[in-house]
C-alpha positions in Angstrom: -40.5 27.7 -45.9 -36.8 27.0 -45.7 -35.1 25.5 -42.6 -33.5 28.2 -40.5 -29.8 28.0 -39.9 -28.2 30.4 -37.4 -25.7 33.0 -38.6 -22.8 34.4 -36.6 -24.4 37.8 -36.5 -27.6 36.3 -35.0 -25.8 34.8 -32.0 -25.9 36.9 -28.8 -24.0 35.6 -25.8 -25.3 36.3 -22.3 -23.8 35.7 -18.9 -25.4 33.6 -16.2 -24.4 32.6 -12.6 -25.3 29.1 -11.3 -24.9 28.4 -7.5 -23.7 24.8 -7.1 -23.8 24.9 -3.2 -25.6 21.8 -1.9 -26.4 20.6 -5.4 -25.5 17.2 -7.0 -22.5 17.2 -9.3 -24.2 15.4 -12.2 -27.3 17.6 -12.1 -25.2 20.8 -12.1 -23.0 19.5 -15.0 -26.0 18.6 -17.2 -27.7 22.0 -16.7 -24.5 23.9 -17.3 -23.7 21.9 -20.5 -27.2 22.8 -21.8 -26.5 26.5 -21.4 -23.0 26.2 -22.9 -24.4 24.4 -26.0 -27.3 26.8 -26.4 -30.0 24.1 -26.4 -32.2 26.4 -24.4 -32.6 28.7 -27.4 -35.0 28.0 -30.3 -32.3 28.9 -32.8 -30.1 26.0 -31.5 -28.1 24.1 -34.2 -25.8 21.2 -33.4 -23.1 22.4 -35.8 -22.7 25.8 -34.3 -21.9 27.3 -30.9 -25.0 29.2 -29.9 -24.5 28.9 -26.1 -23.9 31.5 -23.4 -21.2 32.1 -20.7 -21.8 30.3 -17.4 -20.2 31.1 -14.0 -20.4 28.4 -11.4 -19.9 29.5 -7.8 -19.5 27.5 -4.6 -17.9 24.6 -6.4 -16.4 23.4 -3.1 -19.9 22.8 -1.6 -21.1 20.5 -4.4 -22.2 17.0 -3.3 -22.3 13.4 -4.6 -25.1 10.9 -4.1 -24.8 7.4 -2.7 -21.3 6.1 -2.1 -19.7 7.7 -5.2 -17.1 9.5 -3.1 -15.5 6.2 -2.2 -16.4 4.1 -5.2 -15.9 6.5 -8.1 -12.4 7.3 -9.4 -11.1 10.0 -11.7 -8.4 8.7 -14.0 -5.5 10.5 -15.8 -2.6 9.1 -17.8 0.9 10.5 -18.3 1.3 8.9 -21.8 4.0 6.4 -20.7 3.4 2.7 -20.2 2.0 2.1 -16.7 1.5 5.9 -16.2 -2.2 5.7 -15.1 -3.2 7.5 -11.9 -6.5 7.1 -10.1 -7.9 9.5 -7.5 -11.1 9.0 -5.5 -13.7 11.6 -6.1 -13.9 12.4 -2.4 -10.2 13.4 -2.5 -10.6 15.2 -5.8 -13.5 17.3 -4.7 -11.7 18.3 -1.5 -8.4 19.2 -3.1 -9.5 20.4 -6.6 -13.3 21.2 -6.7 -12.9 23.3 -9.8 -11.3 20.4 -11.7 -14.1 18.0 -10.6 -16.8 20.3 -12.0 -14.9 21.1 -15.2 -14.3 17.4 -15.8 -18.0 16.5 -15.3 -19.1 19.3 -17.7 -16.5 18.5 -20.4 -17.8 14.9 -20.5 -21.3 16.2 -21.6 -20.0 18.3 -24.5 -19.1 17.3 -28.0 -15.7 15.6 -28.3 -14.4 17.8 -31.1 -13.2 21.3 -31.8 -16.7 22.6 -31.1 -16.7 21.1 -27.6 -13.3 22.6 -26.9 -14.7 26.0 -27.9 -17.7 25.6 -25.7 -15.7 24.7 -22.6 -13.9 28.0 -22.8 -17.2 29.7 -21.8 -17.3 27.9 -18.5 -15.9 29.8 -15.4 -15.8 27.9 -12.2 -14.8 29.4 -8.8 -14.7 27.5 -5.5 -16.2 30.3 -3.4 -19.2 32.7 -3.7 -17.2 35.5 -5.3 -16.2 35.7 -8.9 -14.2 38.2 -11.0 -16.8 38.6 -13.8 -19.0 41.3 -12.3 -18.2 43.6 -15.2 -20.2 41.4 -17.5 -23.2 41.8 -15.2 -24.2 38.1 -15.2 -27.8 37.1 -14.3 -28.4 34.7 -11.5 -30.1 31.5 -12.7 -31.6 28.8 -10.5 -30.9 25.2 -11.3 -33.5 23.9 -13.9 -34.6 27.4 -14.8 -34.5 28.4 -18.5 -33.7 32.0 -19.5 -36.3 34.0 -21.4 -35.9 34.1 -25.2 -36.0 37.7 -26.6 -35.8 36.7 -30.3 -33.3 37.4 -32.9 -31.4 40.7 -32.8 -33.0 43.5 -34.8 -31.6 44.2 -38.2 -29.5 47.3 -38.4 -30.3 49.6 -41.3 -27.4 49.5 -43.6 -26.7 52.5 -45.7 -26.4 51.6 -49.4 -23.0 52.0 -50.8 -22.8 54.6 -53.5 -22.0 53.4 -57.0 -18.5 54.3 -58.2 -18.4 57.4 -60.5 -17.5 56.8 -64.1 -14.9 59.1 -65.5 -15.9 61.1 -68.6 -13.8 60.2 -71.6 -12.3 63.1 -73.5 -13.1 63.3 -77.2 -10.1 63.0 -79.4 -9.6 65.5 -82.3 -10.3 64.3 -85.8 -6.6 64.6 -86.9 -5.5 62.3 -84.1 -8.2 59.7 -84.9 -7.2 59.8 -88.6 -3.6 59.3 -87.6 -4.4 56.5 -85.2 -6.7 54.6 -87.6 -4.9 51.6 -89.0 -4.6 51.3 -92.8 -6.8 48.6 -94.3 -4.8 45.5 -95.1 -5.5 43.3 -98.0 -7.1 40.0 -97.2 -4.5 37.3 -97.0 -5.2 34.4 -99.2 -5.2 31.0 -97.7 -1.9 29.3 -97.9 -3.3 25.9 -98.9 -5.0 27.1 -102.1 -1.8 29.0 -103.1 0.2 25.8 -102.7 -2.3 23.8 -104.6 -2.2 26.3 -107.5 1.6 26.3 -107.6 1.7 22.5 -107.7 -0.9 22.4 -110.5 1.0 25.1 -112.5 4.3 23.1 -112.1 2.7 19.9 -113.3 1.2 21.6 -116.3 4.6 23.2 -117.3 6.4 19.9 -117.0 3.7 18.2 -119.1 4.1 20.9 -121.8 7.9 20.5 -121.7 7.7 16.8 -122.2 5.2 17.1 -125.1 7.5 19.6 -126.8 10.6 17.5 -126.4 8.7 14.5 -127.8 7.5 16.5 -130.8 11.0 17.7 -131.5 12.4 14.2 -131.4 9.8 12.9 -133.9 10.5 15.8 -136.3 14.2 15.1 -136.1 13.7 11.4 -136.8 11.5 12.1 -139.8 14.0 14.7 -141.2 16.9 12.2 -140.9 15.0 9.4 -142.5 13.8 11.3 -145.7 17.2 11.9 -147.5 18.0 8.2 -147.2 14.9 7.2 -149.1 15.6 9.8 -151.9 19.1 8.6 -152.4 18.1 5.0 -152.8 15.4 5.9 -155.3 17.8 7.9 -157.4 20.3 5.0 -157.5 17.6 2.7 -158.8 16.6 5.1 -161.6 20.3 5.4 -162.7 20.6 1.7 -163.0 
């Protein structure tokens, strides 16, 4: 059996409402981060965003344990040297409760583009009313896990019809005879023709040389014969 990997068409995003009134900040942040990442689903994969949308209400009534309101600070930096600013969590939660919850949840998500995509599904409001009633969110108690309904049913896809092939018209015989190319004589290889020409030239030059030599010898013999006859005739006369 192959390991299952979720596909985009298998991901269904639901909407849930979490009431943070009277709850601890860290506890709420961890539960919300679990829903945003989709770790409550059996199809969870760390490389994909399989989570749901979460609406947090009553963020102004959230609490901190111990003496964290006085001892814990929220830091931000302007980017310039010495531009760090520290704010006590007691002051941050009284002035900007939405920012305090978002900061706590963002710290529990992946620090990459996937985490930046997940935080967009978080909707925090300071009071009990929220503007997402059109999505009909389901109220979820802290620590409760939503029911898993399984993968979405496959929709029956109609098979795409095969493209029709156009019937080719038969050409008349006269046109076929006119379009048929004339058979061409097989071209002889150039290398053999060159070799034959060079061998013919060498043979002709050898023949010419032999004929010139023969002519020279016959001329020499013809020139030498009369001299010998004259000398013999002189000796006989004497």
